C-alpha positions in Angstrom: -12.6 -109.4 -155.6 -15.4 -106.9 -157.3 -15.4 -105.7 -160.8 -16.7 -104.4 -163.7 -17.8 -107.9 -164.9 -19.2 -108.6 -161.7 -21.2 -105.1 -162.0 -22.5 -105.8 -165.6 -23.5 -109.2 -164.2 -25.8 -107.4 -161.5 -27.6 -105.0 -164.3 -27.9 -108.0 -166.4 -29.7 -110.0 -163.6 -31.8 -107.3 -162.4 -33.1 -106.7 -166.0 -33.6 -110.5 -166.2 -36.1 -110.2 -163.3 -38.0 -107.1 -164.6 -38.3 -108.4 -167.8 -39.7 -111.7 -166.5 -42.1 -109.4 -164.1 -43.4 -107.7 -167.0 -43.9 -110.8 -169.2 -45.8 -112.5 -166.3 -48.4 -109.5 -166.6 -46.8 -108.3 -163.3 -47.7 -104.5 -162.7 -46.9 -102.2 -159.8 -50.2 -100.4 -157.6 -49.5 -97.3 -159.1 -49.4 -99.0 -162.5 -52.8 -100.6 -162.2 -54.5 -97.4 -160.5 -53.1 -95.4 -163.4 -54.5 -97.6 -166.1 -57.9 -98.0 -163.8 -58.3 -93.9 -164.4 -56.9 -94.2 -168.1 -59.2 -97.1 -169.1 -62.3 -95.0 -167.5 -61.3 -92.1 -169.2 -62.0 -94.1 -172.6 -65.0 -95.7 -171.9 -66.2 -93.1 -170.1 -67.2 -94.7 -167.4 -65.8 -97.0 -164.6 -65.1 -100.4 -166.3 -66.5 -103.8 -165.9 -64.1 -106.0 -164.1 -63.5 -107.8 -167.2 -63.2 -105.0 -169.4 -60.7 -103.4 -167.1 -58.5 -106.7 -167.0 -58.3 -106.8 -170.9 -57.2 -103.2 -171.3 -54.7 -103.4 -168.1 -53.8 -106.8 -169.5 -53.4 -108.7 -166.3 -55.8 -111.1 -164.2 -57.5 -111.2 -160.8 -54.0 -112.2 -159.3 -51.9 -109.7 -159.9 -54.7 -107.6 -158.0 -54.3 -109.8 -155.3 -50.3 -109.6 -155.3 -51.0 -105.9 -154.8 -53.5 -106.3 -152.0 -56.4 -105.6 -153.5 -58.9 -108.9 -152.8 -60.6 -108.1 -155.8 -61.9 -105.7 -158.5 -64.5 -104.0 -156.2 -62.1 -103.3 -153.7 -59.8 -101.3 -156.1 -62.6 -99.2 -157.3 -63.6 -98.7 -154.0 -60.5 -97.8 -153.2 -60.6 -95.1 -155.8 -63.7 -93.7 -154.8 -65.2 -94.8 -157.9 -69.1 -96.3 -158.9 -69.0 -99.6 -159.6 -70.4 -100.3 -163.1 -73.1 -102.6 -162.1 -74.3 -104.1 -165.4 -78.5 -103.3 -165.0 -80.8 -104.5 -168.3 -83.5 -102.1 -166.8 -81.1 -99.0 -167.2 -81.5 -98.6 -171.2 -84.6 -96.5 -172.8 -86.0 -98.1 -175.6 -84.4 -95.6 -177.7 -80.8 -96.5 -176.4 -81.8 -100.1 -177.3 -83.2 -99.1 -180.9 -80.3 -96.8 -181.6 -77.8 -99.9 -180.2 -79.5 -101.8 -183.2 -79.3 -99.3 -185.6 -75.6 -99.4 -185.5 -75.1 -103.1 -185.4 -77.0 -103.4 -188.8 -75.1 -100.7 -189.7 -71.5 -102.4 -189.0 -72.6 -105.8 -190.4 -74.8 -104.6 -193.1 -77.2 -107.4 -192.2 -79.7 -108.4 -189.5 -77.9 -108.8 -186.3 -78.2 -112.5 -184.7 -78.1 -113.5 -180.9 -74.9 -114.8 -181.6 -73.7 -111.6 -183.0 -74.9 -109.5 -180.8 -73.3 -110.9 -177.7 -70.0 -110.8 -179.6 -70.8 -107.0 -180.1 -71.0 -107.0 -175.7 -68.0 -109.1 -174.9 -66.3 -106.6 -177.1 -68.3 -103.1 -176.0 -69.7 -103.4 -172.4 -71.9 -100.9 -172.8 -73.9 -103.0 -175.2 -75.9 -105.5 -172.9 -76.5 -109.2 -174.5 -79.0 -109.9 -176.4 -81.0 -111.0 -173.9 -82.1 -107.7 -172.8 -83.6 -106.6 -176.7 -85.3 -110.1 -176.8 -86.7 -109.8 -173.8 -87.9 -106.2 -174.1 -89.3 -106.3 -177.3 -90.6 -109.8 -177.9 -87.7 -112.0 -179.9 -85.8 -110.8 -183.2 -89.7 -109.5 -185.1 -90.1 -107.2 -181.9 -87.2 -105.7 -182.2 -87.4 -105.3 -186.0 -90.8 -103.3 -185.2 -89.5 -101.6 -182.6 -86.6 -100.0 -184.4 -89.4 -99.2 -187.8 -91.1 -97.3 -184.9 -88.4 -95.6 -183.6 -86.7 -94.3 -187.1 -90.9 -93.4 -188.9 -90.5 -89.7 -190.1 -86.5 -89.9 -189.8 -85.0 -89.0 -192.6 -81.5 -91.2 -193.8 -82.4 -94.5 -192.7 -83.6 -96.2 -195.9 -81.1 -98.9 -195.7 -82.3 -100.2 -191.7 -85.9 -99.9 -192.9 -85.3 -102.5 -195.4 -83.3 -104.5 -193.5 -86.1 -104.1 -190.9 -88.8 -105.1 -192.6 -87.2 -108.4 -194.1 -86.6 -109.5 -190.3 -90.0 -108.4 -189.1 -91.5 -110.4 -192.0 -88.7 -113.3 -191.7 -89.4 -113.7 -187.7 -93.0 -112.7 -187.8 -94.0 -116.7 -187.3 -92.4 -116.7 -183.6 -95.2 -113.9 -182.7 -98.1 -115.2 -184.7 -97.9 -118.8 -184.6 -99.2 -120.4 -181.5 -95.9 -122.8 -180.9 -93.6 -119.7 -180.9 -91.9 -120.7 -177.8 -91.3 -124.2 -178.9 -87.8 -123.6 -180.5 -85.7 -126.6 -180.3 -82.0 -126.3 -179.1 -79.5 -126.8 -176.5 -79.8 -124.7 -172.3 -76.5 -125.2 -171.4 -74.6 -124.1 -167.8 -71.2 -122.7 -167.9 -68.7 -122.2 -165.4 -66.2 -119.0 -166.3 -64.0 -116.7 -163.8 -65.9 -117.5 -160.4 -69.8 -117.0 -162.0 -72.0 -119.6 -163.5 -73.4 -118.8 -167.2 -77.0 -120.1 -168.1 -77.8 -119.7 -171.9 -79.5 -120.7 -174.7 -78.1 -121.9 -178.3 -78.5 -124.3 -181.3 -75.0 -124.9 -181.2 -73.7 -125.0 -177.3 -70.1 -126.2 -178.0 -69.8 -123.4 -180.6 -71.6 -120.8 -178.1 -69.4 -122.1 -175.1 -66.4 -121.7 -177.6 -67.1 -117.9 -177.7 -67.5 -117.4 -173.8 -64.0 -118.6 -173.7 -62.3 -116.1 -176.6 -63.9 -113.3 -175.3 -63.4 -114.3 -171.6 -60.9 -113.6 -168.8 -60.4 -117.8 -169.2 -61.8 -120.8 -171.2 -65.6 -121.5 -170.1 -66.2 -125.0 -169.0 -69.2 -127.1 -169.8 -71.2 -128.4 -166.4 -74.2 -129.6 -168.3 -76.1 -129.4 -172.0 -80.0 -130.1 -171.9 -81.5 -130.8 -174.7 -84.8 -130.0 -175.5 -87.6 -129.1 -178.3 -88.4 -125.8 -175.7 -84.8 -124.4 -175.4 -86.4 -121.0 -174.6 -88.8 -121.7 -172.4 -86.6 -124.2 -170.5 -83.9 -121.3 -170.5 -86.3 -118.6 -169.2 -87.3 -121.5 -166.0 -83.7 -121.8 -165.2 -83.1 -118.1 -165.7 -86.3 -117.3 -163.5 -85.5 -119.7 -160.9 -81.9 -118.5 -160.2 -82.9 -114.5 -160.4 -82.1 -114.0 -156.5 -78.3 -115.6 -157.4 -77.7 -113.4 -160.2 -74.3 -111.6 -160.1 -75.7 -108.1 -162.0 -75.0 -109.7 -165.2 -77.8 -110.9 -167.4 -77.7 -114.8 -167.4 -74.9 -114.8 -165.1 -75.1 -116.2 -161.4 -73.1 -117.6 -158.1 -75.0 -121.0 -157.5 -74.5 -123.6 -155.1 -73.8 -127.4 -155.7 -77.3 -128.2 -154.9 -78.5 -125.7 -157.6 -75.9 -127.3 -159.9 -77.2 -130.4 -159.1 -81.0 -129.7 -159.6 -79.8 -128.6 -163.4 -77.9 -131.6 -163.9 -81.3 -133.5 -163.1 -82.4 -132.8 -167.0 -81.7 -135.2 -169.3 -77.9 -134.4 -170.1 -76.9 -134.7 -174.6 -73.1 -136.2 -175.0 
């Protein structure tokens, strides 16, 4: 015989199941579509896959459970223009403004790690490699910023920091051994893609990727060298045709990985 207790139990079980779905990050198609448009409105452009996952607090699996094979299909279905990360789209003026904002936020010259960290927090800011390649290392960036603000008022704080940075890093431009920077070149794997980068402390750098990425980054291989920037440039150029559209991120084959791992490994 049906009783009020039966009804209460049924309601409680339904609420428990609903709570479990929410706790697991499950969201309906309608919720996902709504949050995509909310995120787009907040950013002023179609969010990157990584940005959207963080905003909606979901994973790729949730999209697949709702019928989208991957994030690109969701964007395509909504008639939105994909946010393809292209370092060539930035004007020198835009890059200088970004560095100025970083200088004022940090109250000092931003390191490569700090630029990359800002990139993971704000997808409109490119990776440090974009700045370093465009302006020829840190001294070149400082000189570009000084040229941009030349004749403008209200930049006294930025001028002092840029002049000091230009003096400090000028040797990397003037000295013949400018490219012989000791360090490590690493190959990491995260969210189905491979990342190639340079670092003086690869374990800490990979840890940062794990902290800000959608999942932990797995270390595939680390190369110790006295010419870290040169070795990094070699591999970035070698795999450029396999770029995912994000600087230093690639879709690699087993033979590509084998080639990278053929260089000396640091344990």
